[in-house]
C-alpha positions in Angstrom: -31.6 45.8 41.8 -31.6 42.1 41.4 -33.8 42.4 38.3 -31.2 44.8 36.7 -28.4 42.3 37.4 -30.4 39.4 36.0 -31.2 41.4 32.9 -27.6 42.4 32.3 -26.6 38.7 32.8 -29.2 37.6 30.3 -27.9 40.0 27.7 -24.3 39.0 28.3 -25.3 35.3 28.0 -26.4 36.0 24.4 -23.6 38.2 23.2 -20.6 37.3 25.4 -20.7 33.8 27.0 -17.8 34.3 29.4 -16.1 31.8 31.7 -18.3 33.1 34.5 -21.4 32.3 32.6 -20.2 28.7 32.1 -19.4 28.3 35.8 -22.7 29.8 36.9 -24.6 27.5 34.6 -22.8 24.4 35.9 -23.5 25.4 39.5 -27.2 26.3 38.7 -28.0 23.2 36.6 -26.0 20.7 38.6 -25.8 21.9 42.2 -29.4 23.2 42.4 -30.9 21.1 39.6 -29.4 17.7 40.1 -28.1 17.8 43.6 -29.0 19.9 46.6 -27.1 22.4 48.8 -28.2 20.2 51.7 -26.1 17.3 50.5 -23.5 18.8 48.1 -21.1 21.7 47.9 -19.1 23.5 45.2 -15.4 24.4 45.2 -14.7 27.2 42.8 -11.1 27.8 41.6 -9.7 24.8 43.5 -6.0 24.6 43.1 -4.5 21.3 41.9 -0.8 21.2 41.2 0.0 23.9 38.7 -3.7 24.3 37.7 -7.0 25.5 39.2 -10.1 23.5 38.7 -12.9 25.9 37.6 -15.7 24.1 39.4 -15.7 21.0 41.7 -18.9 19.5 43.0 -18.7 17.2 46.0 -21.7 15.0 46.7 -21.2 11.2 47.3 -18.1 11.6 45.1 -15.8 14.4 43.7 -16.4 15.6 40.2 -14.3 18.3 38.5 -15.7 20.5 35.7 -13.0 22.3 33.7 -14.5 25.2 31.7 -13.4 26.0 28.1 -15.4 28.9 26.7 -15.2 29.9 23.1 -12.7 32.6 24.1 -10.3 30.2 25.9 -7.1 28.6 24.6 -6.8 24.8 24.7 -3.0 24.6 24.9 -2.9 23.7 28.6 -5.9 21.4 28.7 -4.0 18.1 28.6 -1.8 19.2 31.5 -4.8 20.5 33.5 -6.6 17.2 33.0 -3.6 15.2 34.1 -3.6 17.0 37.4 -7.3 16.6 38.0 -7.2 12.9 37.4 -4.8 12.6 40.3 -7.3 13.5 43.0 -10.9 13.7 41.6 -13.2 10.7 41.1 -14.5 12.1 37.8 -13.5 14.9 35.4 -15.5 16.7 32.8 -14.7 19.4 30.3 -17.5 21.9 29.7 -17.2 23.4 26.3 -19.0 25.5 23.7 -19.6 24.4 20.1 -16.5 26.2 18.8 -14.1 23.9 20.7 -16.2 20.8 20.9 -14.4 18.8 18.2 -10.9 19.8 19.4 -11.7 18.9 22.9 -13.0 15.5 21.9 -9.6 14.8 20.2 -7.6 16.1 23.1 -9.3 14.3 26.0 -8.6 10.8 27.2 -11.5 8.3 26.9 -12.2 8.4 30.7 -12.7 12.2 30.6 -16.3 13.3 30.2 -17.4 16.1 27.8 -20.4 18.4 28.3 -21.5 20.9 25.7 -23.1 24.2 26.8 -25.7 24.6 24.0 -27.0 27.7 22.4 -30.2 27.2 24.5 -28.1 27.4 27.7 -28.5 23.7 28.5 -25.8 21.2 29.4 -25.7 18.3 26.9 -23.6 15.3 27.9 -21.5 14.3 24.9 -19.6 11.6 26.8 -19.9 10.4 30.4 -16.9 10.5 32.6 -15.5 7.3 34.0 -14.6 6.9 37.6 -10.8 7.3 38.0 -8.9 4.1 38.8 -5.6 5.9 39.2 -4.1 6.0 42.7 -4.4 9.3 44.4 -1.4 11.5 44.1 -1.0 12.3 47.8 1.7 15.1 47.4 -0.6 16.9 44.9 -3.6 16.4 47.2 -1.8 17.6 50.3 -0.8 20.9 48.7 -4.4 21.5 47.6 -5.7 21.4 51.2 -5.8 23.5 54.4 -4.1 22.2 57.5 -7.3 21.4 59.3 -8.5 19.5 56.2 -5.5 17.2 55.7 -5.4 16.5 59.5 -9.1 15.4 59.3 -8.6 13.3 56.3 -5.5 11.6 57.8 -7.6 11.0 61.0 -10.5 9.5 59.1 -8.4 7.0 57.1 -6.1 6.0 60.0 -8.8 5.9 62.7 -6.4 7.7 65.0 -6.1 11.2 66.5 -3.6 13.4 64.7 -1.4 15.0 67.4 2.0 16.1 66.1 4.1 19.2 66.6 3.4 21.9 64.0 6.7 21.3 62.3 5.9 17.7 61.7 2.1 17.7 61.0 2.4 18.1 57.2 4.9 15.3 56.7 3.1 13.0 59.2 -0.3 13.4 57.5 1.3 12.9 54.1 2.9 9.6 55.1 -0.4 8.4 56.6 -2.2 9.1 53.3 0.6 7.5 51.2 0.1 4.1 52.9 -3.7 4.3 52.9 -5.9 2.8 50.2 -6.7 5.3 47.5 -10.5 4.7 47.7 -10.4 5.5 51.4 -8.4 8.7 50.8 -10.9 9.8 48.0 -13.9 9.1 50.3 -12.3 11.0 53.2 -11.3 13.9 50.9 -14.9 14.2 49.7 -16.6 14.0 53.0 -14.2 16.3 54.8 -14.4 19.1 52.2 -18.2 18.9 52.1 -18.1 20.0 55.7 -15.1 22.4 55.7 -16.2 24.3 52.6 -19.9 24.0 53.0 -22.0 26.4 51.0 -23.9 29.0 53.0 -27.3 27.8 52.0 -29.6 30.6 53.2 -27.3 33.3 51.8 -26.7 31.7 48.4 -30.3 30.9 47.8 -31.3 34.5 48.6 -29.2 35.8 45.7 -30.4 36.1 42.1 -29.5 33.0 40.1 -27.1 35.1 38.0 -25.0 35.7 41.1 -25.0 32.1 42.3 -21.3 31.3 41.6 -20.2 34.7 42.7 -22.0 34.2 46.0 -20.2 30.9 46.5 -16.8 32.1 45.4 -16.5 35.5 47.1 -16.1 35.2 50.9 -17.9 38.0 52.7 -18.5 38.6 56.4 -22.0 38.1 57.8 -22.7 41.8 57.9 -21.5 42.2 54.3 -23.7 39.4 53.1 -26.7 40.9 54.8 -26.0 44.3 53.3 -25.6 42.8 49.8 -28.9 41.0 50.0 -30.7 44.1 51.3 -29.3 46.2 48.5 -30.3 43.5 45.9 -33.9 43.6 47.2 -34.2 47.3 46.8 -36.4 48.5 44.0 -35.3 51.5 42.0 -37.4 53.6 39.7 -36.7 56.4 37.2 -38.1 58.8 39.7 -35.8 57.8 42.5 -34.0 61.0 43.8 -30.3 61.0 43.1 -28.3 62.2 46.1 -24.7 61.9 44.8 -22.3 64.7 44.7 -22.8 64.9 40.9 -26.5 65.6 41.4 -25.7 68.3 43.9 -23.1 69.9 41.6 -25.6 70.1 38.7 -28.1 71.9 40.9 -25.6 74.5 42.0 -24.8 75.3 38.4 
């Protein structure tokens, strides 16, 4: 079954390079090729303000990758990038050849640009610069889960966070607002590396074409085990069909 999925993925990558193909390529080339699932994690579809970052990789720092395939519209790109700069250390736009020139004209100089080439490689057109902007704490807070902003506030303040549920959000927000941005960025990165850690054994057991799907879709342990078992099954043309359609055809 895995071979069938990989074959279909390969065919689509030639004729229809969708957003998923871009995301999966970024995860495969950068998470597995440059980094390691032991020391890095990926956040797919991470909400930031009114936008969702397509792919964020957390290693020693946070790097956002905004995908713009040849089928995408670029109208919202400046607004999206303005949000990403508020919390991530670096931001890249990953783009195909069709939009490459337009993206270069739309992006600020500190935004990196990566081209996904016809040979399925990632070519860095311009390196991203580390953001010097202060962290936008209200935007950051609304991107996080309760346990995450509590942990980040605890790390930067060096104190235990113990407030009533009705006060915890505003208390953590105030702590982060008066903390140095570099400390907040570091605590954000290290906290989410743990809280949203990739399930290494499961993800690496999937075919490469399902890498980003395996990271993005949250399945129970038994569901993951069942999926891997089914993917490892080998089907042949002689495999007996036991569906109700097969039974109906025999009756006729």
